[in-house]
N, C-alpha and C positions, 0 to 999 in steps of 0.2 A: 704470565703468560696466559692467554685465552686457550680455554680447550679447544684441540682441531678436530677435523671431523674425521673419519676414518679412511676416506677417500677424497681426492681431487676432482674438481672436475672443471668443465672451461668458466664458466661463471656461477654466481650466486644466483639463485631463483631471482628475481623480480629487479635485478640492477642491470642498468646497460652497458655492454661489454664497451672498453673503453680501447683505443689503439689496435694494430695488425701485427699480425708477423709473417713471415716467410719463408715457406720450405727450401732447405740448403739440399742439393745433389746427394749430400751423403747423409741424410735421414735427420740431419738437426736442424733447427730453424733460428731467426733472426728477429727479434723486435725491429719494427721500422717507425717505432714513434718513441716520445720521451716517456708519455706514463702510460701504461699499459694493464688491462686487467679492469674491475677489480676481479681476483678469481678466488676460489674457496679453498685456500692453502692447506695443505695435511696439518699443517705445525701452527698455523696464525688464525684460523678464521677466515674470515674476509679482509683479502689485503691486495692494495693499492699499488703495484710496483714501478719503481722507477728506473730507465734505462739512462745512465748518464755517458756512456760509451758513444763512439762514434754512428751512427746509421751504417747498417751494411756493412760493418765489421764483427768482428769475434776478437776483444781482445783480450787477454788475462796472462797472469802471472804464473798459472798453474794453467794445463793444456789438457784435462783428464780424459779419460777413454769413456767414462760414461756421461760426460755433461751431455745434456740433453738440447745445447745449443750448436753443438758439434765442436771438431777443430777448430782451433786457433787459425785468424787466416791473418794477412797484410791488412794493415788499414787502408781501405778501398781509397781510391784516388781523388774521388771528390767530398770526399767523407771530413767532416770534421769534429772537433768536442764542440758540443753544445755548450752555450756560456750560463753562467750560472743563474741570471738573469731569465734567460730564455726558459731554463728548467722551472724557477719559480711560479714562472707565467703559466706553463702549461700545467702545472700543478694545481693553482689555483682555479684554471678553466674547468679544470677535470674534477675539482671537487664541487663544482658550484652546477655540473651537471647529474650529481648522482642525489637521490633522494633522501639517502642518509649516508652517516660519516661510515669509511671503515674502521675494521679494527685496528688494522697497521697499513702503514704507507711506510714500503718496504724498497729500499736501495737493492738492485737485482739486476737484471737486463742481459745483456749480452757480452760478460765476462765481469771481470772483477772492479767495482765501483771507485775503488780508491785509487785508479791509476788516472783518473781525473786530475790535470793539471792543474786545475784552481777549486779541487775538492773541500776544503775549508770552507772556504766563497761557498759553493753547491750548498752546504749545508744549512750555512746561515740562511739562505732564501728559500731552501726546504724547510726550513723550522719557522720562519716567517710566515711561510704561506701555510703550513700545517694551525699555527696559533692563531690566525684568522680566520679561516673557512671551516675546519675540524678539529678545534682545539681538545676532543676527547680523541681524537685519534693517536697512537702510539706511532713512533719513527725509528725504523730498525735497519740494519742493514744485514747482509749475508755477503761474507768477505773470508779470503783465507789468510787475512792478519799480517801479512808478509811486509805491508808498507805501516804496518802500527807501531814500528820501534822510530819511526819519524814524524818529530814534534807537532807540526802542525798538522798533519796527520792524524796523530793520537788524541789532539788536545779537541780535535774537529769530531772523532768517535766516540770520544768521554759526551759528548753533549748530546748525543742518541739515548732511545728508551733501553734500546738492546742493540745488543751487538753478538753476532751470533758466530763464533769462526770457525772455520774449515779445520776437521782434525782427523782425517780417514786412516783404517787400519788397512796395512798391506804395506808392502816396499814403495817408498816416495816414489822413485823413478816411475815406476807400472801405476800406481793408482792414482798420482798426479800429474803424471806427464812430463817431471824435471824433477831436478836435485836440487835439493836444500836442506838445511839442517831444521828439525822437527823443535830445537830448542829454542829455535827463536820465535818459533810460532808460541810456544810454551812463557817464554819471558813475556809476549806480547801479550797474550791472555792475562797473565799477572799484573801487565801494566794497567791494560783497559778494565780490569775488575770493575763489577760483575759481568761475568762474560758468560754464553749458552755454546758450548761445545755442540757442533754439528759433525754428523759422522754418518758418511755414504758407505755404506758394507755391501761390497759387490765382489764378484770373481770372474778372472781375466783367465786368459789362455794359460797363462803359466804363474800365477797369482792366485792368493786366495785371500782376503782381506778378511774372513769369517775365519779362516784356521787358527787351530791353538797354538801355533807357533806366533802368525801374525797378531792375535788379542793379546796374547802374553807381553810380547814386544811394545806394544801400544797402549795399553792400561797405564805402565807408570808415568807415561806423557801425558793422560788424562789427568791421573791424579796430581801431578807437578802443576797444571794448569791451573789448579782452585776454581773449577768452576760451578757458579750456581746451578745450572743444569746440561743435560746431555741429550741432546735427541738424536736416537739412533733411527736409521732409515735404507731401505735400497730401492731398486730403481722403480719408479712410475711411468715413465717414457720410455722412447726408445735411445739409446745409448748411443755417441759418436762412434764409437768400435761395436759393432755387431756383435762380436765376441765375447762380451761383457755381460754377466749374466746375474739374475736376481739373487738374493740371498734368502732363506726361507725365514717367514717370522717366528719361529719356533727357536732357529738360532740367533735372532736377533734376543728373543729374551732371555737366550741364555747369559748372552751378553751382559744385559742390562742387569740382570743378578749378581754378575761379577763387578759389573761396575759400583751398584750400590752395597755390595760387601765391603770395597774400598772405601766409599765416599757416600757413608750413613746419610750427611744431610745435603746431598745432591739430590736435585728434584732430576730423576731417570726418565726419557719416554719415550716409548717406541712406534713407529708409524710404517704401516704398511698401506 
């Protein structure tokens, strides 16, 4: 993983901004384009984002109260899933406009990328575009991992340079907005190895992902996932639920120490 900058900014110095985003009434935003950025990511350096979700819609198999894109929405009536060919074409156009290649091309956007009904073909087109236009760039994904057990999705994820799988501390129904079995994500992490666990640590109105009890319950799942890296971070932008609060860096450092003790060979990084 490349070294990340301590704070994120709207765009890296000297690089044109591609794509646009629209504010939502709940304080979140939706990307209105397939390719967005590049941004200077806290974790990935210069990253060009890919939004493969229907435009004007926030679709995810989670509904996290801390999400910067806001709460889930119904699929907009006039919205459609962008085709794999369209995604590949837009990525090639975007890379041609940049004076230098990004460090990463990252599946992110308005929700969970693996929800795309032709996700495996999307990966084909994205990798073809990368190989042709920016062969030094790496392709990664930010995912909740719930679809990793599907053979076609798992095989496509395995072709990427990095799989950053969400595994947040705290009660799952509160911190991720849905009820699910953490064991399924642990199994997906092991199947998709090597993976990086990405953990948003936050506090809500009646839950605390940084509490001793929450960390004690969560840490064995992290260990069982056998990650090569763990990224710990807290809020950097306005959350969907304004009652969600940021956790201090000092507490993240304490959690990182506990992870390093349990996983000595794991690369644990804290971002604030």
